[in-house]
C-alpha positions in Angstrom: -24.0 39.7 15.5 -26.6 40.5 18.1 -25.7 39.9 21.8 -26.7 36.4 23.1 -26.6 34.3 26.2 -23.5 32.2 26.9 -22.7 29.2 29.0 -21.4 29.8 32.5 -19.2 26.7 32.1 -17.3 28.4 29.3 -16.1 31.4 31.3 -12.3 31.3 32.0 -10.6 32.2 35.3 -6.9 32.6 35.9 -4.7 33.4 39.0 -1.3 35.1 38.7 1.5 33.3 40.4 2.6 35.6 43.3 6.2 34.4 43.2 6.3 34.6 39.3 4.5 37.8 38.3 3.2 37.6 34.7 2.7 33.8 35.0 -1.0 32.8 34.9 -2.5 29.5 35.8 -6.0 28.6 34.6 -8.7 27.1 36.9 -10.1 24.0 35.4 -13.7 24.4 34.2 -15.7 22.5 31.6 -13.5 23.9 28.8 -10.8 25.8 30.6 -7.5 24.4 31.9 -6.6 20.8 31.2 -8.1 17.6 32.4 -11.2 17.1 34.6 -13.1 20.3 35.5 -13.1 21.3 39.1 -14.9 24.7 39.1 -18.6 24.3 38.3 -20.2 27.4 39.8 -19.2 31.0 40.0 -21.0 34.2 41.1 -19.9 37.8 40.9 -21.0 40.1 43.7 -21.0 43.9 44.2 -20.8 46.0 47.3 -21.5 49.7 47.6 -20.8 52.3 50.3 -22.9 55.4 50.3 -22.5 58.8 51.9 -25.6 60.3 53.5 -26.2 63.7 51.9 -29.5 64.4 53.6 -30.0 68.0 54.9 -32.9 69.9 56.5 -33.8 71.0 53.0 -34.4 67.3 52.1 -37.8 67.7 53.8 -37.7 64.2 55.4 -36.6 62.4 52.3 -33.3 60.5 52.5 -30.6 61.5 50.1 -27.3 59.8 49.4 -24.5 59.3 46.9 -22.5 56.2 46.1 -18.9 56.8 47.3 -17.3 53.4 46.9 -17.9 50.3 44.7 -16.4 46.9 45.4 -16.5 43.6 43.5 -15.9 40.0 44.3 -16.1 36.7 42.5 -16.7 33.3 44.1 -15.5 30.1 42.5 -16.9 26.8 43.7 -16.6 23.2 42.6 -14.7 20.0 43.4 -11.3 19.8 45.1 -8.9 18.2 42.5 -6.0 16.1 43.7 -3.6 14.0 41.7 -4.2 10.5 43.0 -0.6 9.4 42.3 1.2 12.3 44.0 -1.4 13.9 46.2 -0.7 17.2 44.7 -3.5 19.7 44.6 -4.6 21.1 41.2 -2.1 23.9 40.3 -4.6 26.8 40.2 -6.3 25.6 43.5 -2.9 25.3 45.1 -1.9 28.9 44.1 -5.3 30.1 45.4 -4.8 28.3 48.8 -1.2 29.7 49.1 -2.4 33.2 48.3 -5.2 32.9 50.9 -2.6 32.3 53.5 -0.5 35.4 52.8 -0.9 38.6 54.9 -0.3 42.3 54.5 1.2 43.5 51.2 1.7 39.9 50.1 -2.0 39.2 50.4 -2.9 40.5 46.9 -2.1 39.1 43.5 -3.6 39.2 40.0 -6.8 37.6 38.9 -8.4 37.7 35.5 -11.5 36.3 33.8 -13.2 36.3 30.4 -16.5 35.4 28.8 -16.4 32.9 25.9 -15.4 34.5 22.6 -14.1 37.6 24.3 -10.8 39.0 23.0 -10.0 40.7 26.3 -9.5 39.6 29.9 -11.1 41.6 32.8 -8.1 42.0 35.0 -7.9 42.6 38.7 -4.2 43.5 39.2 -4.6 43.3 42.9 -7.1 40.9 44.5 -7.3 39.2 47.9 -8.2 35.5 48.3 -10.3 33.9 51.0 -11.0 30.2 51.1 -14.6 28.9 51.5 -15.9 25.7 52.9 -14.5 22.4 51.7 -15.9 19.0 52.5 -18.7 16.6 51.7 -20.8 13.8 53.2 -20.8 10.0 52.6 -21.7 10.0 48.9 -20.2 13.3 47.8 -17.1 14.4 46.1 -15.1 16.9 48.2 -16.1 20.5 47.5 -13.8 23.5 47.2 -14.5 27.3 47.2 -12.6 30.6 47.1 -13.8 34.2 47.0 -11.6 36.7 45.1 -12.1 40.3 46.1 -10.9 43.1 43.8 -8.6 45.7 45.4 -8.4 48.8 43.3 -9.8 49.2 39.7 -10.5 46.7 37.0 -8.4 46.9 33.8 -8.4 44.8 30.6 -5.7 42.9 28.7 -5.8 41.2 25.3 -6.2 37.5 25.3 -3.3 36.0 23.4 
């Protein structure tokens, strides 16, 4: 089959439980997780660091080489809370706990997959930073987190 466009709402995202390695919790999207979807927007970003390799022989033309590549993924949507218990959605709760950790404890696993994919893209080590949360008079409360890869990406089979 030829490659084709796919729905952003069908991409899956999971966080690894820092205290229970190998245990993954899915963020609720249109089709992922269970219950009402919270995540409704995501964006993947790239960052590059270059080394200047310009010499006198460059004759006034800049030269450089890419020396480092970074990647991040921002998830945004609605803050989900259980109205009977006040408990935050499980994946959002794990993300907020992870964002509060420091040093060696500040990284945990993150993985994502396009619909129909048979493999996850895995960031075995990723750091978590919360974004803005709130809203105005007629809004539902928003929620956001940025996940930044630390080290290389790998893959794992979706089971």
